[in-house]
C-alpha positions in Angstrom: 52.6 136.5 68.4 55.3 138.0 66.2 57.2 139.2 69.3 57.1 135.7 70.8 58.3 134.1 67.6 61.1 136.6 67.4 62.1 135.9 71.0 62.0 132.1 70.4 64.2 132.5 67.3 66.6 134.7 69.3 66.8 132.1 72.1 67.4 129.3 69.6 70.2 131.3 67.9 71.7 132.2 71.3 71.6 128.5 72.3 73.2 127.4 69.0 75.9 130.1 69.4 76.5 129.0 73.0 76.7 125.4 72.2 79.1 126.0 69.2 81.4 127.9 71.5 81.8 125.0 73.9 83.8 121.9 73.2 85.1 119.0 75.3 88.7 118.0 75.6 89.1 114.3 76.1 91.9 113.0 78.4 93.3 110.9 75.6 93.8 113.9 73.2 95.2 117.4 72.8 93.2 120.1 71.0 94.4 123.1 69.0 92.1 126.2 68.8 92.5 127.6 65.3 91.5 131.0 64.1 91.5 131.3 60.3 94.0 128.4 60.3 96.4 130.0 62.8 96.9 128.4 66.2 95.7 130.6 69.0 95.7 128.2 72.0 96.5 124.7 73.0 94.2 122.7 75.2 95.8 119.8 77.0 93.8 119.5 80.2 90.7 117.4 79.9 87.3 119.1 80.5 85.2 121.9 78.9 86.8 124.6 76.8 85.6 127.6 74.9 86.1 129.1 71.5 84.6 131.9 69.4 81.9 130.4 67.3 82.1 130.7 63.5 85.5 132.3 63.8 87.5 129.7 65.6 87.8 126.0 65.0 89.4 123.0 66.8 91.8 120.3 65.7 92.1 117.2 67.8 95.3 115.1 68.1 95.9 111.8 69.9 97.8 112.2 73.2 98.3 108.4 73.8 101.4 106.4 73.1 101.2 105.2 69.5 102.8 102.2 67.7 104.4 102.1 64.3 105.5 98.9 62.6 108.2 99.2 60.0 108.2 97.2 56.8 111.0 94.7 56.7 114.2 96.3 55.4 117.6 94.9 54.3 120.7 95.9 56.1 124.4 95.1 55.4 126.6 94.7 58.5 130.3 95.0 58.6 130.9 91.4 57.5 128.7 92.0 54.3 126.2 89.4 55.4 122.8 90.8 54.4 120.0 90.6 56.9 116.3 91.4 56.8 115.3 93.4 59.9 111.7 93.8 61.1 111.2 96.5 63.8 108.6 98.6 65.5 108.6 101.9 67.4 106.5 103.5 70.3 106.1 107.2 70.1 103.8 110.1 71.2 103.0 113.6 70.1 105.1 115.8 72.4 104.6 119.2 70.8 101.2 119.4 69.1 101.7 122.8 67.7 105.0 121.8 66.0 103.4 118.5 64.9 100.7 120.4 63.0 103.2 122.7 61.4 105.3 119.7 60.3 102.3 117.6 59.0 100.0 120.4 57.9 97.0 118.2 58.7 94.9 117.0 61.6 93.5 113.8 63.0 94.2 110.5 61.3 95.6 112.2 58.2 98.3 113.9 60.3 99.1 110.6 62.0 99.5 108.9 58.6 101.8 111.7 57.3 103.9 111.7 60.5 104.1 107.9 60.4 105.6 107.9 56.9 108.2 110.5 57.9 109.0 108.6 61.1 109.4 105.4 59.0 112.0 107.1 56.9 113.9 108.3 60.1 113.8 104.8 61.7 114.9 103.1 58.5 117.8 105.5 58.1 118.9 105.1 61.7 118.5 101.3 61.6 120.7 101.0 58.5 123.3 103.3 59.9 123.5 101.6 63.4 123.3 98.0 62.2 125.7 98.7 59.4 128.4 99.6 61.9 128.5 96.2 63.7 129.0 92.6 62.7 126.0 90.3 62.0 126.7 88.2 65.0 126.1 91.2 67.3 122.7 91.7 65.6 121.7 88.1 65.7 122.7 87.6 69.3 120.1 88.0 72.1 122.1 90.8 73.7 121.2 93.5 71.3 119.5 96.0 73.6 122.4 98.4 73.2 121.8 98.5 69.4 118.1 99.2 69.9 119.0 102.0 72.3 121.3 103.6 69.8 118.6 103.5 67.1 116.1 105.1 69.5 118.6 107.8 70.6 119.4 108.6 67.0 115.7 108.8 66.0 114.8 111.0 69.0 116.8 114.0 67.7 115.3 113.8 64.2 111.8 113.1 65.3 111.8 116.1 67.6 111.5 118.3 64.5 108.1 116.6 63.8 106.9 117.3 67.3 107.2 113.6 68.2 108.9 111.8 71.1 110.3 108.4 70.3 109.9 106.3 73.4 111.2 102.9 72.3 112.5 101.0 69.3 112.5 97.2 69.1 113.9 94.7 66.6 111.3 92.0 66.3 113.0 89.8 63.8 116.4 89.5 62.1 116.6 86.9 59.3 118.6 86.2 56.3 117.1 87.1 52.9 115.2 84.2 51.4 117.6 83.9 48.4 120.5 83.4 50.9 118.8 80.8 53.0 119.7 77.9 50.7 123.3 79.0 50.5 123.5 79.4 54.3 121.9 76.0 54.9 124.3 74.4 52.4 127.2 76.0 54.2 125.9 74.9 57.6 125.4 71.4 56.2 129.0 71.4 54.8 130.3 72.5 58.2 128.4 69.8 60.0 129.6 67.2 57.5 133.2 68.4 57.9 132.8 68.1 61.7 131.3 64.6 61.3 134.2 63.6 59.0 136.7 64.9 61.6 134.9 63.0 64.4 134.9 59.8 62.3 138.6 60.3 61.5 139.4 60.8 65.2 137.3 57.7 66.0 139.1 55.6 63.4 142.5 56.8 64.7 141.5 55.9 68.2 140.2 52.5 67.1 143.5 51.8 65.2 145.4 52.8 68.3 143.3 50.6 70.5 143.5 47.7 68.0 147.3 48.1 67.7 147.6 48.1 71.5 145.4 45.0 71.6 147.5 43.2 69.0 150.6 44.1 70.9 149.1 42.8 74.1 148.1 39.5 72.3 151.6 39.1 70.9 153.1 39.7 74.3 150.7 37.3 76.0 151.3 34.6 73.3 155.0 35.0 73.5 155.0 34.9 77.3 152.7 31.8 77.1 155.1 30.1 74.6 158.1 31.0 76.7 156.5 29.5 79.8 155.4 26.4 77.9 158.9 25.9 76.5 160.2 26.3 80.1 157.7 23.7 81.4 158.4 21.4 78.4 162.1 21.7 79.0 161.7 21.0 82.7 159.4 18.0 81.8 162.0 16.7 79.3 164.7 17.1 81.9 162.6 15.3 84.4 161.8 12.5 81.9 165.4 12.1 81.0 166.3 12.0 84.6 163.8 9.3 85.2 165.0 7.4 82.1 168.6 7.8 83.4 167.7 6.5 86.8 165.7 3.6 85.2 168.6 2.8 82.9 171.1 2.8 85.8 168.8 0.6 88.0 168.1 -2.1 85.4 169.7 -1.8 81.9 167.9 -4.8 80.4 164.4 -3.6 81.6 165.2 -0.2 80.2 166.0 -1.7 76.8 162.9 -3.8 76.9 160.7 -0.8 77.7 162.3 1.3 74.9 161.8 -1.6 72.4 158.1 -1.9 73.3 157.7 1.9 72.8 159.4 1.5 69.4 157.0 -1.4 68.5 154.0 0.7 69.6 155.1 3.7 67.5 156.0 1.6 64.4 153.4 -1.1 64.1 150.4 1.2 63.6 147.2 0.4 61.7 148.3 2.4 58.6 152.0 1.7 58.9 152.2 -2.1 59.4 154.5 -2.9 56.4 158.3 -2.8 57.0 161.1 -4.0 54.9 164.2 -5.1 56.9 166.4 -8.0 57.6 164.9 -10.9 59.7 167.9 -10.9 61.9 167.6 -7.2 62.6 168.1 -6.1 66.2 164.7 -4.5 66.0 163.1 -7.9 66.4 165.2 -9.1 69.3 162.3 -9.1 71.8 159.9 -10.6 69.2 162.1 -13.6 68.8 162.6 -14.3 72.4 161.0 -13.1 75.7 164.5 -12.5 76.9 165.8 -10.5 74.0 169.3 -10.8 72.6 171.4 -13.3 74.5 
């Protein structure tokens, strides 16, 4: 019975030792085999792996592409127009051994340490690159070249952390909140100035059109008056010609006709009082139907 118990204990210990010497490498991670804190091997291929139990240990690191969002930072372009930039980066652990040496930790703690150091690198590169161009270049939609320059600058520095920076993107570029009111006021002033210029140009065009219309009216009225004077002159000439012919045909009838016209124009309703001599020639045809003898 004692031998059986001893054998059972030995089998259990052997099983525990065997199980503790086996570990699984996931395809989404890299594993370091450590012996007294020193790296003895790197396991990158997924599957079963072995270590010396109780002496060696494993440290696991994510092998996937990771994302890091930067806190908004202020940059000052060449035109001294401050901007608030919000960016993010995609990266992965390219050298897990160097990554451990740089961070001195494993797992999520190592990712947090590396993330803070990567943030410092990205902020430095962002300020340096964006500070070398004008704000219009940053605010334009064609800023892929700037993001590429930031990424290339971060790649060299991040390599010392065992990281590979895959991509850097600018999510948002805005003016600081304290500058928004001033910017909106300047934009409003520019729009009001443009509106004033448009109104001035409109008034100038209206005055030009009005002056042209007044000139056209004067020309038309002058031409109409000229034509009316010509027509009136022709009519007067025609009338005088008719009177002359009538006077030549029958002088007495002509005098009678002119006297009747004088009576009609003089003896009006509001002008029926006249003071003159009774033997005036004006009454020749009122004294006799044959006029002056």
